[in-house]
Backbone of each chain as nested JSON, in Angstrom:
{
  "chains": [
    {"id": "A", "residues": [
      {"number": 1, "name": "UNK", "atoms": {"N": [-15.488, -11.729, -91.273], "CA": [-16.405, -11.786, -91.915], "C": [-17.182, -10.11, -91.31]}},
      {"number": 2, "name": "UNK", "atoms": {"N": [-17.84, -9.337, -92.575], "CA": [-18.741, -8.188, -91.623], "C": [-19.7, -8.17, -92.085]}},
      {"number": 3, "name": "UNK", "atoms": {"N": [-20.653, -8.047, -90.937], "CA": [-22.508, -7.624, -90.885], "C": [-22.896, -6.53, -91.135]}},
      {"number": 4, "name": "UNK", "atoms": {"N": [-23.223, -5.914, -91.651], "CA": [-24.102, -4.435, -91.536], "C": [-25.309, -4.44, -91.418]}},
      {"number": 5, "name": "UNK", "atoms": {"N": [-25.952, -4.291, -89.956], "CA": [-27.369, -4.029, -90.011], "C": [-27.956, -3.054, -90.091]}},
      {"number": 6, "name": "UNK", "atoms": {"N": [-29.016, -2.586, -91.06], "CA": [-29.48, -1.458, -90.836], "C": [-30.911, -1.655, -90.2]}},
      {"number": 7, "name": "UNK", "atoms": {"N": [-31.23, -0.876, -88.907], "CA": [-32.31, -0.852, -88.537], "C": [-33.577, 0.106, -88.273]}},
      {"number": 8, "name": "UNK", "atoms": {"N": [-34.457, 0.118, -88.869], "CA": [-35.296, 1.514, -89.001], "C": [-36.696, 1.187, -88.704]}},
      {"number": 9, "name": "UNK", "atoms": {"N": [-37.94, 2.161, -88.208], "CA": [-38.642, 2.115, -88.165], "C": [-39.865, 1.725, -88.774]}},
      {"number": 10, "name": "UNK", "atoms": {"N": [-40.744, 1.023, -88.91], "CA": [-41.701, 0.475, -90.08], "C": [-42.51, 1.581, -90.567]}},
      {"number": 11, "name": "UNK", "atoms": {"N": [-42.724, 1.59, -91.622], "CA": [-43.474, 3.03, -92.318], "C": [-44.772, 2.861, -91.537]}},
      {"number": 12, "name": "UNK", "atoms": {"N": [-45.517, 3.647, -91.28], "CA": [-46.831, 3.957, -90.683], "C": [-46.054, 4.215, -89.075]}},
      {"number": 13, "name": "UNK", "atoms": {"N": [-44.866, 4.21, -88.599], "CA": [-44.35, 4.228, -87.694], "C": [-44.313, 5.606, -87.403]}},
      {"number": 14, "name": "UNK", "atoms": {"N": [-44.968, 6.383, -86.451], "CA": [-44.369, 7.511, -86.171], "C": [-42.681, 7.937, -85.777]}},
      {"number": 15, "name": "UNK", "atoms": {"N": [-41.982, 8.346, -86.944], "CA": [-40.419, 8.689, -86.49], "C": [-40.092, 9.732, -85.82]}},
      {"number": 16, "name": "UNK", "atoms": {"N": [-39.949, 10.168, -84.393], "CA": [-40.091, 11.549, -83.688], "C": [-38.733, 12.011, -84.292]}},
      {"number": 17, "name": "UNK", "atoms": {"N": [-37.523, 11.242, -83.801], "CA": [-36.289, 11.654, -84.064], "C": [-36.103, 12.041, -85.487]}},
      {"number": 18, "name": "UNK", "atoms": {"N": [-36.776, 11.504, -86.47], "CA": [-36.758, 11.581, -88.014], "C": [-37.653, 13.273, -87.939]}},
      {"number": 19, "name": "UNK", "atoms": {"N": [-38.776, 13.589, -87.677], "CA": [-39.503, 14.661, -87.342], "C": [-38.717, 15.835, -86.778]}},
      {"number": 20, "name": "UNK", "atoms": {"N": [-37.742, 15.644, -86.112], "CA": [-37.19, 16.47, -85.18], "C": [-36.312, 17.016, -86.269]}},
      {"number": 21, "name": "UNK", "atoms": {"N": [-35.271, 15.918, -86.693], "CA": [-34.056, 16.518, -87.418], "C": [-34.705, 17.148, -88.855]}},
      {"number": 22, "name": "UNK", "atoms": {"N": [-35.983, 16.714, -89.598], "CA": [-36.717, 17.643, -90.354], "C": [-36.642, 19.387, -90.238]}},
      {"number": 23, "name": "UNK", "atoms": {"N": [-37.255, 18.933, -89.003], "CA": [-37.386, 20.427, -88.183], "C": [-36.32, 21.259, -88.248]}},
      {"number": 24, "name": "UNK", "atoms": {"N": [-35.828, 20.65, -87.706], "CA": [-33.87, 21.811, -87.735], "C": [-33.53, 22.191, -89.123]}},
      {"number": 25, "name": "UNK", "atoms": {"N": [-33.598, 20.883, -89.872], "CA": [-33.081, 20.954, -90.762], "C": [-33.803, 21.931, -91.665]}},
      {"number": 26, "name": "UNK", "atoms": {"N": [-35.424, 22.335, -92.03], "CA": [-36.129, 23.654, -92.203], "C": [-35.353, 24.606, -91.286]}},
      {"number": 27, "name": "UNK", "atoms": {"N": [-35.141, 24.659, -90.597], "CA": [-34.914, 25.803, -89.301], "C": [-33.485, 26.317, -90.08]}},
      {"number": 28, "name": "UNK", "atoms": {"N": [-32.741, 25.704, -90.088], "CA": [-31.273, 26.125, -91.397], "C": [-31.18, 26.106, -92.683]}},
      {"number": 29, "name": "UNK", "atoms": {"N": [-32.296, 26.059, -93.066], "CA": [-32.842, 26.854, -94.787], "C": [-32.464, 25.714, -95.566]}},
      {"number": 30, "name": "UNK", "atoms": {"N": [-32.6, 24.896, -95.442], "CA": [-32.511, 23.532, -96.205], "C": [-33.977, 23.071, -96.313]}},
      {"number": 31, "name": "UNK", "atoms": {"N": [-34.784, 23.733, -97.875], "CA": [-35.974, 23.706, -97.741], "C": [-36.235, 22.301, -98.546]}},
      {"number": 32, "name": "UNK", "atoms": {"N": [-35.337, 21.737, -99.271], "CA": [-35.595, 20.966, -100.436], "C": [-35.549, 19.253, -99.851]}},
      {"number": 33, "name": "UNK", "atoms": {"N": [-35.898, 19.443, -98.633], "CA": [-35.891, 18.167, -97.528], "C": [-37.3, 18.115, -97.541]}},
      {"number": 34, "name": "UNK", "atoms": {"N": [-38.075, 16.686, -98.326], "CA": [-39.338, 16.393, -97.89], "C": [-39.574, 15.449, -96.8]}},
      {"number": 35, "name": "UNK", "atoms": {"N": [-38.757, 14.34, -96.453], "CA": [-38.946, 13.814, -95.286], "C": [-37.385, 13.018, -95.122]}},
      {"number": 36, "name": "UNK", "atoms": {"N": [-37.592, 12.927, -93.85], "CA": [-36.583, 12.3, -92.735], "C": [-36.909, 11.036, -92.348]}},
      {"number": 37, "name": "UNK", "atoms": {"N": [-36.038, 10.144, -92.06], "CA": [-36.035, 8.96, -91.679], "C": [-34.915, 8.74, -90.696]}},
      {"number": 38, "name": "UNK", "atoms": {"N": [-34.891, 8.283, -89.957], "CA": [-33.568, 7.812, -88.866], "C": [-33.65, 6.709, -88.175]}},
      {"number": 39, "name": "UNK", "atoms": {"N": [-32.684, 5.942, -88.31], "CA": [-32.395, 4.308, -88.09], "C": [-30.764, 4.626, -87.421]}},
      {"number": 40, "name": "UNK", "atoms": {"N": [-30.97, 2.626, -86.945], "CA": [-29.611, 2.691, -86.594], "C": [-29.243, 1.797, -87.76]}},
      {"number": 41, "name": "UNK", "atoms": {"N": [-27.603, 1.952, -87.917], "CA": [-26.94, 0.843, -88.47], "C": [-25.942, 0.532, -87.325]}},
      {"number": 42, "name": "UNK", "atoms": {"N": [-25.681, -0.899, -87.369], "CA": [-25.164, -1.887, -86.492], "C": [-24.468, -2.41, -87.266]}},
      {"number": 43, "name": "UNK", "atoms": {"N": [-22.994, -2.565, -86.907], "CA": [-21.755, -3.341, -88.105], "C": [-21.366, -4.294, -86.801]}},
      {"number": 44, "name": "UNK", "atoms": {"N": [-21.119, -5.652, -87.342], "CA": [-20.807, -6.355, -86.461], "C": [-19.53, -7.09, -87.282]}},
      {"number": 45, "name": "UNK", "atoms": {"N": [-18.811, -7.355, -86.308], "CA": [-17.17, -8.113, -86.835], "C": [-17.49, -9.253, -86.503]}},
      {"number": 46, "name": "UNK", "atoms": {"N": [-17.349, -10.468, -87.9], "CA": [-17.65, -11.448, -86.851], "C": [-16.952, -12.788, -87.455]}},
      {"number": 47, "name": "UNK", "atoms": {"N": [-15.875, -13.334, -86.292], "CA": [-15.064, -14.78, -86.404], "C": [-15.971, -16.053, -86.978]}},
      {"number": 48, "name": "UNK", "atoms": {"N": [-16.016, -15.601, -88.36], "CA": [-16.889, -16.971, -88.911], "C": [-16.451, -16.797, -90.654]}},
      {"number": 49, "name": "UNK", "atoms": {"N": [-16.658, -18.129, -90.794], "CA": [-15.932, -18.064, -92.682], "C": [-17.538, -18.564, -93.674]}},
      {"number": 50, "name": "UNK", "atoms": {"N": [-17.97, -19.204, -93.156], "CA": [-19.565, -19.703, -93.836], "C": [-20.342, -18.755, -93.539]}},
      {"number": 51, "name": "UNK", "atoms": {"N": [-21.04, -18.015, -94.697], "CA": [-21.432, -17.426, -94.968], "C": [-23.186, -17.254, -94.712]}},
      {"number": 52, "name": "UNK", "atoms": {"N": [-23.891, -18.971, -94.847], "CA": [-25.047, -19.354, -94.432], "C": [-25.032, -18.93, -92.721]}},
      {"number": 53, "name": "UNK", "atoms": {"N": [-24.332, -19.284, -92.289], "CA": [-24.061, -19.681, -90.641], "C": [-23.984, -18.523, -89.913]}},
      {"number": 54, "name": "UNK", "atoms": {"N": [-23.33, -17.55, -90.993], "CA": [-23.546, -16.195, -89.804], "C": [-24.746, -15.586, -90.675]}},
      {"number": 55, "name": "UNK", "atoms": {"N": [-25.102, -15.699, -91.498], "CA": [-26.399, -14.829, -92.195], "C": [-27.729, -15.498, -90.888]}},
      {"number": 56, "name": "UNK", "atoms": {"N": [-27.238, -16.505, -90.777], "CA": [-28.651, -16.941, -89.577], "C": [-28.519, -16.51, -88.159]}},
      {"number": 57, "name": "UNK", "atoms": {"N": [-27.067, -16.243, -88.223], "CA": [-26.391, -15.884, -86.901], "C": [-27.226, -14.234, -86.466]}},
      {"number": 58, "name": "UNK", "atoms": {"N": [-26.535, -13.737, -87.944], "CA": [-26.971, -12.291, -87.629], "C": [-28.25, -12.265, -87.301]}},
      {"number": 59, "name": "UNK", "atoms": {"N": [-29.336, -12.959, -88.19], "CA": [-30.641, -13.124, -88.093], "C": [-31.29, -13.075, -86.977]}},
      {"number": 60, "name": "UNK", "atoms": {"N": [-30.81, -14.483, -86.238], "CA": [-31.335, -14.206, -84.715], "C": [-30.639, -13.426, -83.869]}},
      {"number": 61, "name": "UNK", "atoms": {"N": [-29.47, -12.678, -83.989], "CA": [-28.997, -11.216, -83.238], "C": [-30.851, -10.568, -83.224]}},
      {"number": 62, "name": "UNK", "atoms": {"N": [-30.593, -10.369, -84.213], "CA": [-31.685, -9.177, -84.817], "C": [-32.957, -9.684, -83.571]}},
      {"number": 63, "name": "UNK", "atoms": {"N": [-33.523, -10.836, -84.3], "CA": [-34.762, -11.166, -83.14], "C": [-34.951, -10.705, -82.347]}},
      {"number": 64, "name": "UNK", "atoms": {"N": [-33.339, -11.366, -81.754], "CA": [-33.371, -12.031, -80.526], "C": [-33.434, -9.969, -79.279]}},
      {"number": 65, "name": "UNK", "atoms": {"N": [-32.51, -9.293, -80.399], "CA": [-31.626, -8.076, -79.395], "C": [-31.639, -6.655, -80.038]}},
      {"number": 66, "name": "UNK", "atoms": {"N": [-31.068, -6.629, -81.221], "CA": [-30.774, -5.667, -82.009], "C": [-32.098, -4.38, -82.83]}},
      {"number": 67, "name": "UNK", "atoms": {"N": [-33.183, -5.719, -82.94], "CA": [-34.274, -5.02, -83.15], "C": [-35.546, -5.213, -82.46]}},
      {"number": 68, "name": "UNK", "atoms": {"N": [-36.449, -4.332, -82.263], "CA": [-38.007, -4.903, -81.836], "C": [-38.82, -4.953, -82.922]}},
      {"number": 69, "name": "UNK", "atoms": {"N": [-38.931, -6.302, -83.583], "CA": [-39.487, -6.584, -84.745], "C": [-40.956, -6.539, -84.27]}},
      {"number": 70, "name": "UNK", "atoms": {"N": [-41.698, -5.789, -83.36], "CA": [-43.118, -4.92, -83.528], "C": [-43.143, -3.807, -83.963]}},
      {"number": 71, "name": "UNK", "atoms": {"N": [-42.411, -3.064, -84.359], "CA": [-42.441, -1.714, -85.137], "C": [-40.804, -1.359, -85.781]}},
      {"number": 72, "name": "UNK", "atoms": {"N": [-39.95, -2.207, -85.85], "CA": [-39.232, -2.18, -86.658], "C": [-38.665, -3.201, -87.791]}},
      {"number": 73, "name": "UNK", "atoms": {"N": [-38.294, -2.852, -89.072], "CA": [-37.361, -3.721, -89.775], "C": [-36.207, -3.325, -90.185]}},
      {"number": 74, "name": "UNK", "atoms": {"N": [-35.451, -4.65, -90.09], "CA": [-34.259, -4.949, -90.529], "C": [-33.525, -5.229, -92.032]}},
      {"number": 75, "name": "UNK", "atoms": {"N": [-32.657, -5.211, -92.254], "CA": [-31.716, -4.959, -93.354], "C": [-30.916, -6.116, -93.266]}},
      {"number": 76, "name": "UNK", "atoms": {"N": [-29.769, -7.259, -93.622], "CA": [-28.263, -7.087, -93.248], "C": [-27.502, -8.182, -94.426]}},
      {"number": 77, "name": "UNK", "atoms": {"N": [-26.221, -7.112, -94.638], "CA": [-25.77, -6.817, -95.359], "C": [-24.369, -8.102, -95.08]}},
      {"number": 78, "name": "UNK", "atoms": {"N": [-23.785, -8.817, -95.383], "CA": [-22.701, -9.476, -95.509], "C": [-21.751, -9.401, -96.254]}},
      {"number": 79, "name": "UNK", "atoms": {"N": [-20.144, -8.26, -95.75], "CA": [-19.261, -7.842, -96.689], "C": [-17.911, -8.881, -96.339]}}
    ]},
    {"id": "B", "residues": [
      {"number": 1, "name": "UNK", "atoms": {"N": [-35.286, 12.31, -105.239], "CA": [-33.715, 11.937, -105.077], "C": [-33.896, 11.627, -103.74]}},
      {"number": 2, "name": "UNK", "atoms": {"N": [-33.032, 9.987, -102.877], "CA": [-32.824, 10.065, -101.611], "C": [-31.469, 10.219, -101.818]}},
      {"number": 3, "name": "UNK", "atoms": {"N": [-31.206, 10.599, -100.448], "CA": [-29.491, 10.108, -99.776], "C": [-30.028, 9.838, -98.456]}},
      {"number": 4, "name": "UNK", "atoms": {"N": [-28.86, 8.662, -98.47], "CA": [-28.725, 7.901, -97.419], "C": [-27.527, 8.241, -96.494]}},
      {"number": 5, "name": "UNK", "atoms": {"N": [-27.765, 8.928, -95.53], "CA": [-26.186, 9.223, -94.748], "C": [-26.437, 8.235, -93.937]}},
      {"number": 6, "name": "UNK", "atoms": {"N": [-24.696, 7.796, -93.662], "CA": [-24.147, 6.845, -92.33], "C": [-23.442, 8.15, -91.493]}},
      {"number": 7, "name": "UNK", "atoms": {"N": [-23.891, 7.764, -90.165], "CA": [-22.555, 8.77, -89.354], "C": [-22.227, 7.822, -88.676]}},
      {"number": 8, "name": "UNK", "atoms": {"N": [-20.744, 7.164, -88.311], "CA": [-20.254, 6.525, -87.082], "C": [-19.375, 6.847, -86.415]}},
      {"number": 9, "name": "UNK", "atoms": {"N": [-19.276, 6.83, -85.24], "CA": [-18.294, 7.209, -84.437], "C": [-16.348, 6.918, -85.377]}},
      {"number": 10, "name": "UNK", "atoms": {"N": [-15.829, 7.697, -85.263], "CA": [-14.597, 7.911, -85.697], "C": [-13.32, 6.69, -85.26]}},
      {"number": 11, "name": "UNK", "atoms": {"N": [-12.495, 5.779, -85.766], "CA": [-12.145, 4.713, -85.105], "C": [-10.68, 5.493, -84.152]}},
      {"number": 12, "name": "UNK", "atoms": {"N": [-11.234, 5.231, -83.131], "CA": [-10.55, 5.238, -82.006], "C": [-11.208, 5.797, -80.792]}},
      {"number": 13, "name": "UNK", "atoms": {"N": [-12.231, 6.212, -81.286], "CA": [-13.331, 6.983, -79.976], "C": [-13.984, 5.5, -79.652]}},
      {"number": 14, "name": "UNK", "atoms": {"N": [-14.398, 6.187, -77.882], "CA": [-14.891, 4.742, -77.198], "C": [-16.324, 4.696, -78.195]}},
      {"number": 15, "name": "UNK", "atoms": {"N": [-16.278, 3.574, -78.409], "CA": [-18.055, 3.337, -78.749], "C": [-18.443, 2.815, -77.401]}},
      {"number": 16, "name": "UNK", "atoms": {"N": [-19.067, 3.091, -76.495], "CA": [-19.993, 2.614, -75.674], "C": [-21.65, 1.586, -75.761]}},
      {"number": 17, "name": "UNK", "atoms": {"N": [-21.991, 2.458, -76.665], "CA": [-23.128, 1.436, -76.794], "C": [-22.995, 0.384, -77.875]}},
      {"number": 18, "name": "UNK", "atoms": {"N": [-21.709, 0.487, -78.541], "CA": [-21.356, -0.601, -79.775], "C": [-20.891, -1.662, -78.24]}},
      {"number": 19, "name": "UNK", "atoms": {"N": [-19.98, -1.23, -77.073], "CA": [-19.856, -2.026, -76.418], "C": [-20.739, -3.183, -75.631]}},
      {"number": 20, "name": "UNK", "atoms": {"N": [-21.918, -2.319, -75.06], "CA": [-23.017, -2.751, -73.934], "C": [-23.192, -4.126, -75.541]}},
      {"number": 21, "name": "UNK", "atoms": {"N": [-23.759, -3.686, -76.748], "CA": [-24.246, -4.68, -77.563], "C": [-23.355, -5.817, -77.758]}},
      {"number": 22, "name": "UNK", "atoms": {"N": [-22.094, -5.613, -77.6], "CA": [-21.323, -6.391, -77.728], "C": [-21.588, -7.581, -76.898]}},
      {"number": 23, "name": "UNK", "atoms": {"N": [-21.972, -6.819, -75.466], "CA": [-21.616, -7.491, -74.421], "C": [-22.754, -8.904, -74.401]}},
      {"number": 24, "name": "UNK", "atoms": {"N": [-24.269, -7.68, -74.9], "CA": [-25.282, -8.375, -73.881], "C": [-25.052, -9.394, -75.321]}},
      {"number": 25, "name": "UNK", "atoms": {"N": [-24.875, -9.448, -76.825], "CA": [-24.358, -10.634, -77.723], "C": [-23.8, -11.653, -76.986]}},
      {"number": 26, "name": "UNK", "atoms": {"N": [-23.136, -11.231, -76.342], "CA": [-22.342, -12.021, -75.549], "C": [-23.061, -13.066, -74.733]}},
      {"number": 27, "name": "UNK", "atoms": {"N": [-23.786, -12.385, -73.83], "CA": [-24.243, -13.075, -72.721], "C": [-25.885, -13.954, -73.459]}},
      {"number": 28, "name": "UNK", "atoms": {"N": [-25.941, -13.619, -74.54], "CA": [-26.864, -14.555, -75.275], "C": [-26.3, -15.589, -76.036]}},
      {"number": 29, "name": "UNK", "atoms": {"N": [-25.153, -16.102, -75.635], "CA": [-24.291, -17.479, -76.094], "C": [-23.986, -16.809, -78.101]}},
      {"number": 30, "name": "UNK", "atoms": {"N": [-23.958, -16.062, -78.326], "CA": [-23.296, -15.605, -79.743], "C": [-21.828, -15.164, -79.502]}},
      {"number": 31, "name": "UNK", "atoms": {"N": [-20.778, -16.379, -79.197], "CA": [-19.944, -15.916, -79.205], "C": [-18.821, -15.67, -80.367]}},
      {"number": 32, "name": "UNK", "atoms": {"N": [-19.57, -15.64, -81.411], "CA": [-18.32, -15.524, -82.702], "C": [-17.903, -13.821, -83.099]}},
      {"number": 33, "name": "UNK", "atoms": {"N": [-19.25, -13.123, -82.125], "CA": [-19.015, -11.752, -82.405], "C": [-17.489, -10.731, -81.632]}},
      {"number": 34, "name": "UNK", "atoms": {"N": [-17.096, -10.707, -82.797], "CA": [-15.398, -10.395, -81.831], "C": [-15.286, -8.933, -81.983]}},
      {"number": 35, "name": "UNK", "atoms": {"N": [-16.595, -7.824, -82.705], "CA": [-16.235, -6.371, -82.373], "C": [-17.756, -5.615, -82.711]}},
      {"number": 36, "name": "UNK", "atoms": {"N": [-18.481, -5.102, -82.363], "CA": [-19.488, -3.931, -82.703], "C": [-19.344, -2.412, -82.412]}},
      {"number": 37, "name": "UNK", "atoms": {"N": [-20.008, -2.094, -83.597], "CA": [-19.902, -0.833, -83.669], "C": [-21.609, -0.2, -84.189]}},
      {"number": 38, "name": "UNK", "atoms": {"N": [-21.877, 0.738, -83.514], "CA": [-23.127, 1.662, -83.822], "C": [-22.907, 2.683, -84.075]}},
      {"number": 39, "name": "UNK", "atoms": {"N": [-23.928, 3.167, -85.197], "CA": [-24.165, 4.165, -85.659], "C": [-25.585, 4.855, -86.097]}},
      {"number": 40, "name": "UNK", "atoms": {"N": [-25.687, 5.797, -86.386], "CA": [-27.323, 6.19, -87.488], "C": [-27.012, 5.906, -88.799]}},
      {"number": 41, "name": "UNK", "atoms": {"N": [-28.504, 5.912, -89.566], "CA": [-28.202, 5.795, -90.731], "C": [-29.546, 7.057, -90.85]}},
      {"number": 42, "name": "UNK", "atoms": {"N": [-29.671, 7.786, -91.656], "CA": [-30.109, 8.691, -91.89], "C": [-30.726, 9.303, -93.284]}},
      {"number": 43, "name": "UNK", "atoms": {"N": [-31.914, 8.31, -93.479], "CA": [-32.41, 9.123, -94.7], "C": [-33.432, 9.739, -95.224]}},
      {"number": 44, "name": "UNK", "atoms": {"N": [-32.627, 10.905, -96.004], "CA": [-33.682, 12.181, -96.67], "C": [-34.042, 12.004, -98.031]}},
      {"number": 45, "name": "UNK", "atoms": {"N": [-35.278, 12.245, -97.634], "CA": [-36.29, 12.437, -98.852], "C": [-35.68, 14.055, -99.583]}},
      {"number": 46, "name": "UNK", "atoms": {"N": [-35.232, 13.783, -101.049], "CA": [-35.117, 15.094, -101.309], "C": [-35.811, 15.947, -102.826]}},
      {"number": 47, "name": "UNK", "atoms": {"N": [-36.189, 16.971, -102.587], "CA": [-36.706, 17.441, -103.582], "C": [-36.07, 18.37, -104.249]}},
      {"number": 48, "name": "UNK", "atoms": {"N": [-35.124, 17.375, -105.378], "CA": [-34.092, 17.753, -106.134], "C": [-33.492, 16.644, -106.956]}},
      {"number": 49, "name": "UNK", "atoms": {"N": [-33.362, 17.244, -108.258], "CA": [-32.769, 16.617, -109.352], "C": [-31.193, 16.618, -110.405]}},
      {"number": 50, "name": "UNK", "atoms": {"N": [-30.863, 17.315, -109.426], "CA": [-28.93, 17.575, -109.915], "C": [-28.654, 17.102, -108.754]}},
      {"number": 51, "name": "UNK", "atoms": {"N": [-27.841, 15.777, -109.371], "CA": [-27.015, 15.098, -108.327], "C": [-25.972, 15.822, -107.467]}},
      {"number": 52, "name": "UNK", "atoms": {"N": [-25.501, 16.682, -108.223], "CA": [-24.268, 17.873, -107.974], "C": [-24.806, 18.646, -106.504]}},
      {"number": 53, "name": "UNK", "atoms": {"N": [-25.929, 19.397, -107.139], "CA": [-26.821, 20.244, -105.785], "C": [-26.922, 19.076, -105.083]}},
      {"number": 54, "name": "UNK", "atoms": {"N": [-27.517, 18.038, -104.912], "CA": [-28.098, 17.206, -103.942], "C": [-26.56, 17.393, -103.064]}},
      {"number": 55, "name": "UNK", "atoms": {"N": [-26.041, 16.582, -103.733], "CA": [-24.853, 16.092, -102.302], "C": [-23.816, 17.122, -101.795]}},
      {"number": 56, "name": "UNK", "atoms": {"N": [-23.802, 18.697, -102.484], "CA": [-23.132, 19.483, -101.791], "C": [-24.452, 20.178, -100.724]}},
      {"number": 57, "name": "UNK", "atoms": {"N": [-25.44, 20.145, -100.978], "CA": [-26.29, 20.075, -99.767], "C": [-26.394, 19.488, -98.187]}},
      {"number": 58, "name": "UNK", "atoms": {"N": [-26.186, 18.128, -98.825], "CA": [-26.456, 16.664, -98.001], "C": [-24.884, 16.805, -97.188]}},
      {"number": 59, "name": "UNK", "atoms": {"N": [-23.794, 17.609, -98.42], "CA": [-22.573, 17.466, -97.248], "C": [-22.66, 18.944, -96.447]}},
      {"number": 60, "name": "UNK", "atoms": {"N": [-23.326, 19.555, -96.421], "CA": [-23.426, 20.929, -95.513], "C": [-24.656, 20.545, -94.37]}},
      {"number": 61, "name": "UNK", "atoms": {"N": [-25.382, 19.341, -94.673], "CA": [-26.011, 19.423, -93.664], "C": [-25.574, 18.265, -92.467]}},
      {"number": 62, "name": "UNK", "atoms": {"N": [-24.316, 17.803, -92.981], "CA": [-24.266, 16.667, -92.432], "C": [-23.061, 17.301, -91.552]}},
      {"number": 63, "name": "UNK", "atoms": {"N": [-22.212, 18.28, -92.214], "CA": [-21.538, 19.529, -91.647], "C": [-22.044, 20.47, -90.246]}},
      {"number": 64, "name": "UNK", "atoms": {"N": [-23.285, 20.566, -91.182], "CA": [-24.327, 21.484, -89.989], "C": [-25.085, 21.015, -88.642]}},
      {"number": 65, "name": "UNK", "atoms": {"N": [-25.267, 19.791, -88.851], "CA": [-26.59, 18.979, -88.082], "C": [-26.38, 17.683, -87.801]}},
      {"number": 66, "name": "UNK", "atoms": {"N": [-26.148, 16.962, -89.373], "CA": [-26.681, 15.569, -88.783], "C": [-25.159, 14.809, -87.916]}},
      {"number": 67, "name": "UNK", "atoms": {"N": [-23.952, 15.289, -88.65], "CA": [-22.995, 14.46, -87.459], "C": [-21.785, 15.414, -86.727]}},
      {"number": 68, "name": "UNK", "atoms": {"N": [-21.357, 15.061, -85.797], "CA": [-20.626, 15.553, -84.788], "C": [-19.114, 15.8, -85.435]}},
      {"number": 69, "name": "UNK", "atoms": {"N": [-18.472, 16.202, -85.933], "CA": [-17.4, 16.169, -87.045], "C": [-15.942, 16.376, -86.368]}},
      {"number": 70, "name": "UNK", "atoms": {"N": [-16.235, 16.192, -84.948], "CA": [-14.889, 16.126, -83.905], "C": [-14.761, 14.922, -83.614]}},
      {"number": 71, "name": "UNK", "atoms": {"N": [-15.919, 13.622, -83.518], "CA": [-15.948, 12.555, -83.325], "C": [-16.477, 11.759, -84.088]}},
      {"number": 72, "name": "UNK", "atoms": {"N": [-17.117, 12.123, -85.276], "CA": [-17.91, 11.466, -85.805], "C": [-17.455, 11.492, -87.358]}},
      {"number": 73, "name": "UNK", "atoms": {"N": [-17.662, 10.218, -88.362], "CA": [-17.064, 10.52, -89.545], "C": [-18.79, 10.026, -89.924]}},
      {"number": 74, "name": "UNK", "atoms": {"N": [-18.829, 10.768, -91.511], "CA": [-20.41, 10.764, -92.213], "C": [-19.778, 9.822, -94.042]}},
      {"number": 75, "name": "UNK", "atoms": {"N": [-20.988, 9.174, -94.172], "CA": [-20.59, 9.13, -95.85], "C": [-22.159, 9.151, -96.734]}},
      {"number": 76, "name": "UNK", "atoms": {"N": [-22.023, 9.662, -97.644], "CA": [-23.334, 10.027, -98.546], "C": [-23.663, 9.277, -99.731]}},
      {"number": 77, "name": "UNK", "atoms": {"N": [-24.669, 8.514, -99.971], "CA": [-24.933, 8.163, -100.963], "C": [-26.259, 8.285, -101.437]}},
      {"number": 78, "name": "UNK", "atoms": {"N": [-26.176, 8.73, -102.759], "CA": [-27.41, 9.217, -103.41], "C": [-28.24, 7.965, -104.279]}},
      {"number": 79, "name": "UNK", "atoms": {"N": [-29.077, 7.739, -104.127], "CA": [-29.892, 6.951, -104.711], "C": [-31.516, 7.243, -105.692]}}
    ]}
  ]
}
C-alpha cells in the first residue's frame, strides 16, 4: 500500500519559498499568477494491508516526524 | 483556477532526503515502511479561465523554473 502525504504551511504563516517562486515567475513574464504556495509531498511505500492500521500509523508518523504541526497542516491519501 | 504541480525525482535518481526520512522513521519503530520518496508540491493560483491556456502556461513554468527536468519529473492537475 502507498500513502501520499502532503505537508503545507498553515494559512496565515508566511511562505517565503512560495513568495520567491511567485517573484521569479513574474520576472519570467508569467503575469497571470496570483499566489504560490510550496509544500512537501512524501510518498511512503508501506508493508501493510490493513487500511485503518496504515492510516493510524501514517498519522502518527506525521505528528512525530513528517510535519511541524505548529505551523504546518498535512493530508494523507492511501492508494 | 488553481494548478497543483507535483515535482519529484525521477526513478533511479538517489533521493537522499527520502533515505533520511526512511531511516528516521525506522529509528522511531515504524518498521512497516519499505520506501520513502520526498518531492515538492507547488500550488499556483492563476488568474485564468481558459483551461488549455492555463495548462500550457503551467507546463512552461515547470520547464523553465519549477522542475529540473534532467533529474525531476512533474505532474500538473488543474482544479
